[in-house]
ROVEXMAR-124132 format. One record per residue (C-alpha): x, z, y. Coordinates in steps of 0.2 Angstrom, whole numbers, plus 5000, padded with zeros to 4 digits. Layout:
REM residues N
XZY/...
***
This chain:
REM residues 437
509948104740/510948244749/511848104759/511748144779/510248074786/510347924800/509847944818/508247904819/507847984804/506648124803/505448224815/505848194834/506848334841/506048484851/506048474869/507448564877/507148744881/507948734899/508248654911/509848624920/509948654941/511148654955/511548764969/513148774982/513848924967/513548804954/512248774938/511348874930/510148864914/508348884920/506748914908/506048704907/504348764912/504648894925/504048834941/505248944949/507048904954/508848924950/508649034967/507549144961/508349154945/510049184956/508949354964/508149384946/509849414939/510749504953/509449614961/508549664950/508349844945/506449924948/505849854930/504449774943/503949604950/503349524964/502149484953/501149644952/500849644973/499449544971/498849564989/500849564995/500949384984/498949314993/499749355011/501449265007/500449115004/499249125019/500849135028/501448985017/499548905024/500048955043/501948885042/500848705033/499848685048/500948735062/502348615056/500948485055/500448515072/502248515075/502648335068/503648415054/502848365042/501548245038/499648245034/499948235015/501348335010/500248485024/498648445011/499848474996/500648625002/499248715003/498248694989/499648754981/499648904992/498048924987/498148944969/499449044972/498349164983/497049184968/498449264960/498849114948/500449094939/500949264945/502249274928/503249174939/503349274953/505049384945/505849434959/506049654961/505149674977/506449804981/507949704978/509149684994/509449535002/508449565016/506949495008/507749325001/507149344982/505649364986/505449214999/506349094988/505349134973/503949074983/504548934990/505248874973/503348914966/502548844979/503648674980/503448654960/501648654960/501548554976/502448434968/501548444949/499948414960/500548274975/499848124974/500547964970/501947914984/502048084990/504048144989/504448274977/504448464988/505948514995/505748724994/506748725009/506448615019/504948565017/503948735012/505048855023/505448725039/505448825054/505548995047/506149115038/506449265027/506649375043/504949325051/503949265035/504249455024/503849565038/502349465044/501749455027/502149645022/501049705035/499549615032/499749655014/499749845019/498449805031/497049735017/498149895003/497550005017/495849965018/495050045001/496350215005/495150225020/493750195014/494150334999/494650465012/492950425020/491950455005/492750615002/492750675018/490850625016/490550725001/491350895008/490350875022/488850865010/489451014998/490051085014/487951095021/487551145003/488551315004/488451355019/487151485016/488451575005/489451705010/491151745004/492751825006/493951745021/495651775019/497251795031/498951805025/498351815006/497351985014/495552005013/494851955033/492951945037/491451905029/491351695030/489951555025/490951455012/490251305017/490951325032/492651355022/492351155016/491851085030/493651105036/494151025023/493150895029/493550905045/495550885040/495250725030/494350615042/495750685056/497150615047/496150485040/495650395057/497850445062/498250335046/497150195053/497550185070/499350155064/498850035051/498049925065/499849935076/500349825062/499349675070/500849645079/501749525069/503449405072/503149255063/503749115075/505449215080/506549175063/508149275058/508549385076/506649345087/507549205095/506749085086/508048955081/507548815068/505748835073/505248685086/504148745102/502748645097/502848755080/502948945091/501448875100/500348855086/500948955072/500049145076/498349045082/498648945060/499249145056/497449185062/496449045053/497249065037/496849265035/495549315044/496349455054/496449465075/498349485073/499649425088/501249405091/502649575095/502749585113/505049585110/505149465097/507049555097/506549705095/505649675080/506949595070/507849755072/506549885072/505249915061/504750115068/502850015064/503050035048/503850225049/502650275059/501150205045/502150315033/502350465045/500350475041/500450475026/501550595024/500350715034/498850665025/499750705010/500350865015/498550895022/497950845005/498950974995/498251115007/496551065001/497051034983/497951214983/496551294990/495251224977/496451274963/496651464971/494551474975/494351434957/495551524950/494951644934/493751634931/493851834927/495551894936/495751774950/494651734966/493351664955/492151584971/491951424966/491751344948/492651174947/491851034936/492451044918/493150854914/494150924900/495051044890/496451134900/497651194886/497951164866/498751344865/497051454870/495451384867/494051374879/495351374894/494951234907/496151214923/495951124937/496550964933/495850844946/496750954960/498250944952/498350764949/497850734968/499550864971/500550754959/499950594965/500350674985/502250724978/502350514976/501750484990/503050615000/504450534991/503650334995/503750425016/505450475014/505950305005/505250205019/506050325031/507650285028/507250095029/506950095045/508250235051/509950115039/509449975049/510749925061/511249765072/510149645075/509049645057/508549775046/508349715032/507949875023/506149845030/505649775015/505949925005/505050025017/503349925016/503349924996/503550104995/501950125011/501249984998/501450114982/501050234993/498950184997/498850104980/499050264972/498350374985/496750274983/496450284965/496850484965/495550524981/494550444972/494650544956/494950694967/492850634977/491750614961/492750714948/493150864957/492050904976/490450794971/490450944956/491051104965/489851274963/489651414969/489951584960/488751674973/488651834962/490651834964/490451784982/489251924984/490352054976/492051974987/490751965002/490752185000/492252205002/492752135018/493552225033/492652345042/492152255059/493252295071/492752425085/493152355102/491952195096/490552315089/490952385110/490752225117/488952165108/488352355113/488852315132/487952135132/486452225126/486552365137/486752225152/485352125145/484152265144/484552295163/
***
């Protein structure tokens, strides 16, 4: 009693919490059950700063998985891998595309290195999923030589980013179209209400409140159409160009098949960029989307500011419209109702303009044969689309839909309009005289 235990005595030894992996740099301990490997762990340790992970972007994950499905099929067409491996890879990619195992996608989406962490993370997780689900006799799937066969981080991530932006922009465009429709309906309802127009914040002529709001509708619709056009241009991708556009490392048969296979996997009408060397060097197509988001944000700021002004008061301000009371506006003044929803939209648009600037910086800071910063442009565009879609839906349902006219105030202000210019009255008299003659 109390003496040393026999080596075989007691309970079984607990399984190790980590496993050891080796690469050209050295060895590293990885959580034993992790689906990612040493390259992902290094990227997470060396490149993470944003507080976000690839797992936070399900549409980008799905786009990356679909790119890998297309690559597996094209590699099968080219004889690079056999049918069993291709099927195994595709099953693993479909599992990942369904947003399973998002916790395993730990690479920082804004990490440097030209998206190296993202591609390695995807490759390693797919390899582990495929190896675990492989039938007996199928060799262990290698993340570099099989999952990433005939590909480069450059063409994989650039292509997936564009697909993800196309998918992310759809709900934003729908939200903007809903907002424009709500404005048009409100403009029709308030067309008969006459109020005072202003220029340079000074009194001008009588004007229909509905006509004024129709201008908001037209601006939103125009900027939405311009954004949609810029997003459509992203359907031209560079998959098959590998690193710098030359296609090195990808067999000709793979390059002939890859876009057809990508269209199958995504259901999108995708085509190759006209010049794949240009595609590797320049991301001005992303810059164009960012610029449209910036102009949209500026237009929405103006629109939201107009509503704040027209609803100001209610007694000592313009007071021409009444916005829905969605919550108390002050913890100090009892009963104070502030235009909090338009203000939320304005603050959202400030963020969008920051994302726009970051995306444009990524464009201008590229150099030589490969723009390694275009991943930052893509993530900022994805973030801008997501927050603006949510803010626009709130603005439509909790503000625009409930706008009411303060008709007595509008009538009183319309009575303050400036007199009609004399030349206008004379012109009308001249026209009446001519018609009588």
